[in-house]
Rosetta silent file (secondary structure, phi, psi, omega in degrees, C-alpha in Angstrom):
SEQUENCE: MLGDVDRQQSARAWLGRRDPTLPVIKPWAVDQNRVLKAPGGVTHVVLDTQGGLHGFELAKLVMNCDAILMPVCNSIFDRDSALACYEELQTLPRVASGRCRIGAFGMRVDARTKGAESLREWAAAAGIPFLGVLRETQLYVRSLEAGMTIFDLPGALTKADRQQWEPILQWLNPLLLTAVPQAPELESAPEAARPSIPASMLSRFLQEQRAARSAAREPHYLN
SCORE:     score description
SCORE:     0.000 S_00000001
   1 L     0.000  138.533 -178.680    0.272  -10.024    9.185 S_00000001
   2 E  -114.905  119.312  176.789    2.931   -8.438    6.976 S_00000001
   3 E  -110.362  146.121 -176.688    5.307  -10.609    4.975 S_00000001
   4 E  -122.986  111.579  177.441    8.248   -9.287    2.992 S_00000001
   5 L  -110.908   14.793  174.933    9.457  -11.181   -0.076 S_00000001
   6 L   -86.527  136.621 -179.574   11.353   -8.202   -1.481 S_00000001
   7 L   -59.520  -30.778 -179.378   15.137   -8.572   -1.415 S_00000001
   8 L   -72.050  -21.695  179.140   15.434   -5.064    0.035 S_00000001
   9 L    56.692   37.125 -178.166   13.265   -6.061    3.036 S_00000001
  10 H   -69.345  -38.300  178.981   11.920   -2.510    3.265 S_00000001
  11 H   -64.427  -39.436  178.506    8.549   -3.568    4.704 S_00000001
  12 H   -65.372  -39.717  177.998   10.293   -5.552    7.409 S_00000001
  13 H   -64.858  -40.573  177.547   12.505   -2.560    8.245 S_00000001
  14 H   -61.963  -43.440 -178.955    9.414   -0.332    8.471 S_00000001
  15 H   -63.254  -31.707  177.814    7.717   -2.799   10.802 S_00000001
  16 H   -67.927  -20.231  178.343   10.793   -2.733   13.033 S_00000001
  17 L   -87.226   -9.333 -172.090   10.269    1.020   13.523 S_00000001
  18 L   -72.352  130.701 -179.096    6.662    0.596   14.626 S_00000001
  19 L   -70.720  136.507 -177.840    5.915    1.653   18.207 S_00000001
  20 L   -64.746  -14.598  177.750    4.435   -1.174   20.328 S_00000001
  21 L   -80.712  -12.011  178.078    1.634    1.141   21.488 S_00000001
  22 L   -81.368  162.235  176.736    0.242    1.298   17.928 S_00000001
  23 L   -51.301  136.468 -170.875   -2.188   -1.344   16.579 S_00000001
  24 L   -75.877  132.044  169.029   -0.274   -4.596   16.217 S_00000001
  25 L  -121.015  116.121 -176.827    0.863   -5.876   12.823 S_00000001
  26 L   -77.172  141.151  175.129    2.542   -9.248   13.134 S_00000001
  27 E   -82.836  150.470  175.992    5.673   -9.927   11.063 S_00000001
  28 E  -123.080  111.253  178.226    5.864  -12.993    8.853 S_00000001
  29 L   -82.267   91.694  179.288    9.354  -14.373    8.305 S_00000001
  30 L   -68.497  126.509 -176.231    8.894  -15.946    4.874 S_00000001
  31 L   -71.999  167.895 -173.911   11.461  -18.727    4.537 S_00000001
  32 L   -64.720  -21.735  177.319   14.002  -18.838    1.721 S_00000001
  33 L   -86.810   -6.033  177.374   11.958  -21.451   -0.140 S_00000001
  34 L    56.222   50.926  172.907    8.932  -19.144    0.010 S_00000001
  35 L   -82.684  102.488 -168.391    6.444  -21.713    1.198 S_00000001
  36 L   -90.447   74.074  175.380    3.526  -19.328    1.500 S_00000001
  37 L  -119.230  115.138 -176.070    1.322  -20.920    4.131 S_00000001
  38 L   -67.449  143.842  176.159    0.032  -18.462    6.690 S_00000001
  39 L   -62.295  159.156  179.258    0.342  -19.412   10.381 S_00000001
  40 L   -63.990  148.293  177.427   -2.796  -20.442   12.238 S_00000001
  41 L    84.702    0.231 -179.684   -5.038  -17.724   13.662 S_00000001
  42 L   -98.481  127.798 -178.499   -4.156  -15.166   10.979 S_00000001
  43 L   -91.978  -33.927 -176.993   -7.084  -13.710    9.024 S_00000001
  44 L  -139.019  138.762  176.923   -5.242  -11.479    6.538 S_00000001
  45 L  -126.529  132.035  172.896   -1.733  -11.455    5.105 S_00000001
  46 E  -110.510  127.793  178.603   -0.149   -8.653    3.084 S_00000001
  47 E  -110.527  124.495  174.913    2.920   -9.576    1.056 S_00000001
  48 E   -91.947  117.945 -176.674    5.341   -6.888   -0.099 S_00000001
  49 L  -111.544  161.020  179.159    6.946   -8.072   -3.323 S_00000001
  50 L   -80.998  155.436  175.762    9.793   -6.756   -5.408 S_00000001
  51 L   -72.282  151.914  177.151    9.327   -4.994   -8.725 S_00000001
  52 L    77.835   13.156  179.270    9.996   -6.938  -11.909 S_00000001
  53 L   -69.249  135.195  179.625    8.960  -10.298  -10.448 S_00000001
  54 L  -157.977  178.464  177.056    8.104  -12.830  -13.170 S_00000001
  55 H    65.845 -143.180 -175.384    8.267  -16.468  -14.195 S_00000001
  56 H   -61.023  -39.847 -178.659    8.260  -19.220  -11.581 S_00000001
  57 H   -62.686  -41.710  178.670    8.734  -16.820   -8.645 S_00000001
  58 H   -66.799  -46.181 -178.885    5.672  -14.790   -9.661 S_00000001
  59 H   -60.607  -38.234 -179.106    3.548  -17.899  -10.311 S_00000001
  60 H   -65.008  -39.796  178.802    4.472  -19.353   -6.913 S_00000001
  61 H   -67.226  -43.334 -174.511    3.332  -16.217   -5.102 S_00000001
  62 H   -68.513  -23.701 -179.418    0.053  -15.931   -6.994 S_00000001
  63 L   -55.284  -25.546 -176.579   -0.906  -19.532   -6.176 S_00000001
  64 L  -116.964   10.003 -175.828   -1.951  -18.360   -2.690 S_00000001
  65 L   -96.769  147.145  174.984   -3.139  -14.820   -3.404 S_00000001
  66 L  -104.826  -22.613  179.373   -6.716  -13.536   -3.426 S_00000001
  67 E  -153.656  146.798  178.454   -5.930  -10.024   -4.636 S_00000001
  68 E  -127.979  125.020  175.526   -3.004   -8.187   -6.218 S_00000001
  69 E  -106.590  125.452 -177.544   -2.504   -4.438   -5.984 S_00000001
  70 E  -110.787  105.502  173.586   -0.136   -2.942   -8.563 S_00000001
  71 E   -77.804  133.945 -176.844    1.237    0.547   -7.753 S_00000001
  72 E  -131.295  124.938  173.097    2.259    2.386  -10.915 S_00000001
  73 L   -83.488  157.011 -177.278    4.177    5.652  -11.210 S_00000001
  74 L   -85.481   70.615  173.073    3.453    7.905  -14.161 S_00000001
  75 L  -136.981  153.290 -177.976    6.521    7.122  -16.226 S_00000001
  76 H   -60.723  -35.802 -178.798    6.849    5.209  -19.488 S_00000001
  77 H   -69.917  -42.705  179.330    9.152    2.677  -17.853 S_00000001
  78 H   -66.089  -42.302 -179.077    6.811    2.013  -14.916 S_00000001
  79 H   -65.531  -43.514  179.409    3.773    1.733  -17.174 S_00000001
  80 H   -63.189  -42.196  179.602    5.508   -0.661  -19.579 S_00000001
  81 H   -64.644  -41.978  179.735    6.742   -2.822  -16.695 S_00000001
  82 H   -65.401  -39.791  179.621    3.284   -2.901  -15.091 S_00000001
  83 H   -64.744  -42.854  178.668    1.635   -3.832  -18.391 S_00000001
  84 H   -62.333  -41.122  178.616    4.090   -6.709  -18.966 S_00000001
  85 H   -65.214  -43.568  179.718    3.439   -7.979  -15.438 S_00000001
  86 H   -60.857  -43.653 -179.830   -0.335   -7.701  -15.897 S_00000001
  87 H   -64.909  -37.094  177.350   -0.239   -9.655  -19.155 S_00000001
  88 H   -68.929  -38.739  178.868    1.833  -12.395  -17.521 S_00000001
  89 H   -61.245  -34.310 -178.959   -0.543  -12.548  -14.562 S_00000001
  90 L   -63.844  -20.341 -179.288   -3.467  -13.132  -16.931 S_00000001
  91 L   -86.033   -9.273 -176.769   -1.891  -16.433  -18.006 S_00000001
  92 L   -84.622  137.616 -173.501   -1.810  -17.840  -14.465 S_00000001
  93 H   -54.545  -41.849 -175.674   -4.653  -20.249  -13.530 S_00000001
  94 H   -67.284  -34.934  177.370   -5.693  -18.510  -10.303 S_00000001
  95 H   -75.898  -45.953 -177.878   -6.052  -15.154  -12.066 S_00000001
  96 H   -60.558  -31.934 -178.960   -7.618  -16.579  -15.233 S_00000001
  97 L   -84.625   -5.365  179.405  -10.266  -18.385  -13.157 S_00000001
  98 L    85.538    5.287  179.773  -11.182  -15.224  -11.257 S_00000001
  99 L   -78.503  -16.821  177.433  -10.003  -16.509   -7.880 S_00000001
 100 L  -127.904  121.928 -178.196   -7.387  -13.744   -7.701 S_00000001
 101 E   -93.025  151.081  178.573   -8.341  -10.149   -8.523 S_00000001
 102 E  -126.767  133.168  175.163   -5.958   -7.516   -9.909 S_00000001
 103 E  -140.495  142.663  179.383   -6.214   -3.773   -9.498 S_00000001
 104 E  -113.264  153.636  174.838   -3.766   -0.972  -10.298 S_00000001
 105 E  -146.231  151.501  178.692   -3.439    2.477   -8.766 S_00000001
 106 E   -78.024  140.260 -177.001   -1.295    5.532   -9.413 S_00000001
 107 E  -124.728  141.493  178.808    1.439    6.243   -6.875 S_00000001
 108 E    56.511   46.904 -178.082    3.278    9.505   -6.076 S_00000001
 109 E   -90.161  126.200  178.867    1.059   11.477   -8.422 S_00000001
 110 L   -81.256  118.426 -177.359    1.617   15.239   -8.457 S_00000001
 111 L   -63.709  -17.703 -178.793   -1.786   16.946   -8.376 S_00000001
 112 L   -82.014   -4.116 -179.150   -0.332   19.887  -10.343 S_00000001
 113 L  -113.776 -179.909  176.228    0.204   17.668  -13.386 S_00000001
 114 L   -95.795   25.409 -177.362   -1.971   15.534  -15.637 S_00000001
 115 H   -58.760  -43.266 -179.282   -0.439   12.387  -14.143 S_00000001
 116 H   -63.595  -43.561  178.863   -3.745   11.007  -12.855 S_00000001
 117 H   -63.816  -41.908  179.651   -5.437   11.526  -16.233 S_00000001
 118 H   -62.602  -41.710 -179.541   -2.517    9.925  -18.082 S_00000001
 119 H   -67.931  -39.442  178.529   -2.577    6.845  -15.847 S_00000001
 120 H   -64.032  -42.160  179.217   -6.355    6.422  -16.214 S_00000001
 121 H   -65.254  -41.304  178.052   -6.081    6.640  -20.001 S_00000001
 122 H   -62.023  -46.282 -178.483   -3.207    4.134  -20.021 S_00000001
 123 H   -64.706  -40.701  179.715   -5.104    1.669  -17.809 S_00000001
 124 H   -63.687  -42.537  179.714   -8.273    1.971  -19.893 S_00000001
 125 H   -66.289  -32.286 -178.380   -6.363    1.321  -23.123 S_00000001
 126 H   -88.609   -8.734 -178.448   -4.636   -1.703  -21.574 S_00000001
 127 L    74.687   26.349 -179.486   -7.821   -3.080  -20.007 S_00000001
 128 L   -96.644  125.658  176.223   -6.361   -2.898  -16.487 S_00000001
 129 L   -58.161  122.640 -176.119   -8.808   -2.207  -13.620 S_00000001
 130 E  -112.696  125.532 -169.556   -7.738    1.197  -12.276 S_00000001
 131 E  -100.219  -12.745 -178.366   -8.659    2.050   -8.681 S_00000001
 132 E   138.161 -168.287 -177.918   -7.452    5.638   -8.301 S_00000001
 133 E  -133.488  151.784  173.032   -4.344    7.624   -7.439 S_00000001
 134 E  -114.453  132.264 -174.109   -2.337    8.463   -4.319 S_00000001
 135 E   -76.920  162.308  172.251   -0.744   11.878   -4.199 S_00000001
 136 L   -81.369  117.321 -179.187    2.891   12.783   -3.620 S_00000001
 137 L  -152.867  147.829  178.248    3.068   14.039   -0.033 S_00000001
 138 H   -68.892  -14.392  177.371    5.532   14.191    2.833 S_00000001
 139 H   -58.751  -39.408  178.614    2.891   12.575    5.057 S_00000001
 140 H   -68.213  -43.166 -179.085    3.842    9.203    3.589 S_00000001
 141 H   -60.983  -49.460 -176.266    7.553    9.871    3.979 S_00000001
 142 H   -69.532  -38.287 -179.890    7.281   10.977    7.611 S_00000001
 143 H   -67.915  -36.047  177.016    4.838    8.243    8.627 S_00000001
 144 H   -63.117  -41.688 -179.815    7.102    5.570    7.138 S_00000001
 145 H   -63.219  -27.866 -178.309   10.048    6.916    9.100 S_00000001
 146 L   -95.989    4.758 -179.285    7.975    6.629   12.286 S_00000001
 147 L    71.869   25.291 -178.381    6.712    3.114   11.577 S_00000001
 148 L  -115.383  171.079  173.070    3.176    4.426   11.054 S_00000001
 149 L  -117.909  171.170  175.185    0.582    4.431    8.289 S_00000001
 150 H   -55.952  -34.857 -174.817   -1.763    7.151    7.091 S_00000001
 151 H   -81.959   -5.711  172.065   -4.494    5.450    9.129 S_00000001
 152 H   -84.651  -17.120 -175.856   -2.519    5.717   12.368 S_00000001
 153 L   -91.233  158.750 -179.568   -2.602    9.519   12.078 S_00000001
 154 L   -57.767  142.645 -178.804   -5.532   11.797   13.022 S_00000001
 155 H   -58.889  -35.766 -179.097   -8.293   11.978   10.438 S_00000001
 156 H   -64.090  -30.699 -178.613   -8.121   15.776   10.278 S_00000001
 157 H   -80.977  -26.523 -171.618   -4.485   15.579    9.210 S_00000001
 158 H  -120.476   20.921 -174.923   -4.989   12.856    6.598 S_00000001
 159 H   -55.784  -47.873 -177.740   -8.490   13.565    5.267 S_00000001
 160 H   -62.601  -38.861 -177.851   -7.369   14.069    1.652 S_00000001
 161 H   -74.104  -36.944  176.660   -5.248   10.915    1.687 S_00000001
 162 H   -63.470  -38.114  177.779   -7.945    8.767    3.297 S_00000001
 163 H   -63.163  -37.788  178.266  -10.338    9.902    0.570 S_00000001
 164 H   -69.153  -30.780  178.243   -7.849    8.768   -2.071 S_00000001
 165 H   -75.475  -21.006 -172.149   -7.561    5.372   -0.367 S_00000001
 166 H   -54.469  -49.041  179.956  -11.347    4.910   -0.234 S_00000001
 167 H   -64.249  -30.415  177.123  -11.836    3.388   -3.739 S_00000001
 168 H   -68.561  -44.125  179.187   -8.935    0.996   -3.125 S_00000001
 169 H   -66.594  -37.547  177.427  -10.423   -0.124    0.193 S_00000001
 170 H   -63.718  -37.247  177.535  -13.875   -0.461   -1.377 S_00000001
 171 H   -64.688  -37.097  179.480  -12.381   -2.713   -4.059 S_00000001
 172 H   -80.885  -17.545 -170.595  -10.828   -4.877   -1.334 S_00000001
 173 H   -54.645  -45.550  179.028  -13.913   -4.776    0.877 S_00000001
 174 H   -57.155  -38.565  178.679  -15.680   -7.923   -0.444 S_00000001
 175 H   -67.172  -42.456 -178.484  -12.536   -9.943    0.221 S_00000001
 176 H   -67.425  -41.476 -178.383  -12.133   -8.486    3.726 S_00000001
 177 H   -70.752  -30.089  177.295  -15.778   -9.024    4.659 S_00000001
 178 H   -64.509  -38.484 -178.497  -15.697  -12.601    3.399 S_00000001
 179 H   -78.298  -41.377 -177.169  -12.842  -13.371    5.780 S_00000001
 180 L  -134.447   80.543 -173.893  -14.106  -11.367    8.764 S_00000001
 181 L   -65.022  -22.152 -176.824  -17.820  -10.507    8.302 S_00000001
 182 L   -91.320   -0.685 -176.065  -18.170   -9.049   11.786 S_00000001
 183 L   -67.918  127.291  179.387  -15.266   -6.584   11.464 S_00000001
 184 L   -77.361  154.659  173.938  -16.471   -2.965   11.940 S_00000001
 185 L   -70.475  134.688  179.765  -15.460   -0.174    9.584 S_00000001
 186 L   -61.280  -42.277 -176.080  -12.686    1.916   11.132 S_00000001
 187 L   -68.287  -27.620 -177.547  -14.232    5.179    9.971 S_00000001
 188 L   -88.792   -8.386  179.822  -17.646    4.305   11.461 S_00000001
 189 L   -72.149  145.891  177.195  -16.243    3.327   14.844 S_00000001
 190 L   -57.443  146.884 -177.269  -16.671    5.843   17.683 S_00000001
 191 H   -55.189  -39.337 -177.505  -13.658    8.111   18.104 S_00000001
 192 H   -68.081  -23.157 -176.893  -13.022    6.767   21.599 S_00000001
 193 H   -86.545  -12.105 -178.418  -12.925    3.198   20.297 S_00000001
 194 L   -78.804  151.344  176.684  -10.224    3.876   17.722 S_00000001
 195 L   -60.192  136.882 -178.518   -6.556    3.180   18.486 S_00000001
 196 L  -105.554  150.029  178.020   -4.909    6.317   19.834 S_00000001
 197 L   -94.326  135.360  175.834   -1.407    7.584   19.154 S_00000001
 198 L   -53.087  138.165 -175.737    0.730    8.503   22.174 S_00000001
 199 H   -57.761  -38.950 -179.246    0.734   12.296   22.573 S_00000001
 200 H   -64.912  -38.268  179.491    4.534   12.476   22.498 S_00000001
 201 H   -67.724  -43.292 -179.911    4.692   10.547   19.210 S_00000001
 202 H   -65.457  -41.293  179.434    2.020   12.704   17.587 S_00000001
 203 H   -62.063  -43.732  179.364    3.703   15.897   18.786 S_00000001
 204 H   -63.825  -40.671 -179.891    7.057   14.810   17.380 S_00000001
 205 H   -61.958  -46.007 -178.633    5.435   13.845   14.066 S_00000001
 206 H   -65.444  -37.570  176.841    3.701   17.231   13.728 S_00000001
 207 H   -62.656  -41.818  178.764    6.931   19.084   14.552 S_00000001
 208 H   -65.319  -38.165  177.625    8.748   17.161   11.827 S_00000001
 209 H   -61.649  -45.278  179.844    5.939   17.970    9.385 S_00000001
 210 H   -64.461  -39.488  179.490    6.213   21.703   10.109 S_00000001
 211 H   -65.665  -39.109  179.942    9.994   21.586    9.775 S_00000001
 212 H   -65.670  -41.062  179.200    9.725   19.760    6.449 S_00000001
 213 H   -66.419  -38.475  179.158    7.261   22.332    5.068 S_00000001
 214 H   -64.961  -42.871  179.793    9.497   25.167    6.235 S_00000001
 215 H   -65.287  -33.914 -178.504   12.556   23.615    4.602 S_00000001
 216 H   -67.423  -24.611 -179.298   10.634   23.096    1.362 S_00000001
 217 H   -83.723  -14.165 -178.874    9.970   26.838    1.125 S_00000001
 218 L   -85.245  143.657  179.321   13.663   27.729    1.402 S_00000001
 219 L   -70.139  146.991  178.297   15.777   27.897   -1.790 S_00000001
 220 L  -116.391  141.190 -177.876   18.298   25.116   -2.352 S_00000001
 221 L  -123.402  144.783  177.025   21.594   25.568   -4.122 S_00000001
 222 L  -110.249  135.288  176.794   23.873   23.064   -5.799 S_00000001
 223 L   -89.145    0.000    0.000   27.647   23.488   -5.847 S_00000001
């Protein structure tokens, strides 16, 4: 289940684009008072939160969380904001007692730069558990526009990105297995047993990818 507590409601908008033939992700309409009690029959809830959340609003969310993932871009402003949030989280009872885990990862990292190294050094100096980096790629942009995730796309197309997600998923794995011990690993499931993407949707996605790469090679001019 996906809940959106961000004022922009971007996660909810993405879910509205999702094709009904894809694996189902249920929406969670979090009420204005943010009473975070999951409906019956739901095993896992992901909450998309806004940046800069702090104080009572942050504490209220963490009261029901088992894990917090902090995406951090490689900029001084993003790093400072993430560090301030991490330090505030450490003062909350659920985090301090170890009932809620925190992990950070680099987001939109350009492989041609030292962004990944800079983020690892920053996290180590701050004592923040660092799980890895996700590269800057149009695959994320195009999949979001289509209401899909990296894991809805063929493995051959997303191999590099799935590998980058692996340490994050491994970090979450104990929590996932505790809730659903019988759940099979997606990667170990037979190809025929995995959810398939409609051929027309995949074809359209690949065409858009080729068009985007072609456009990126053309020079752009500003007036």
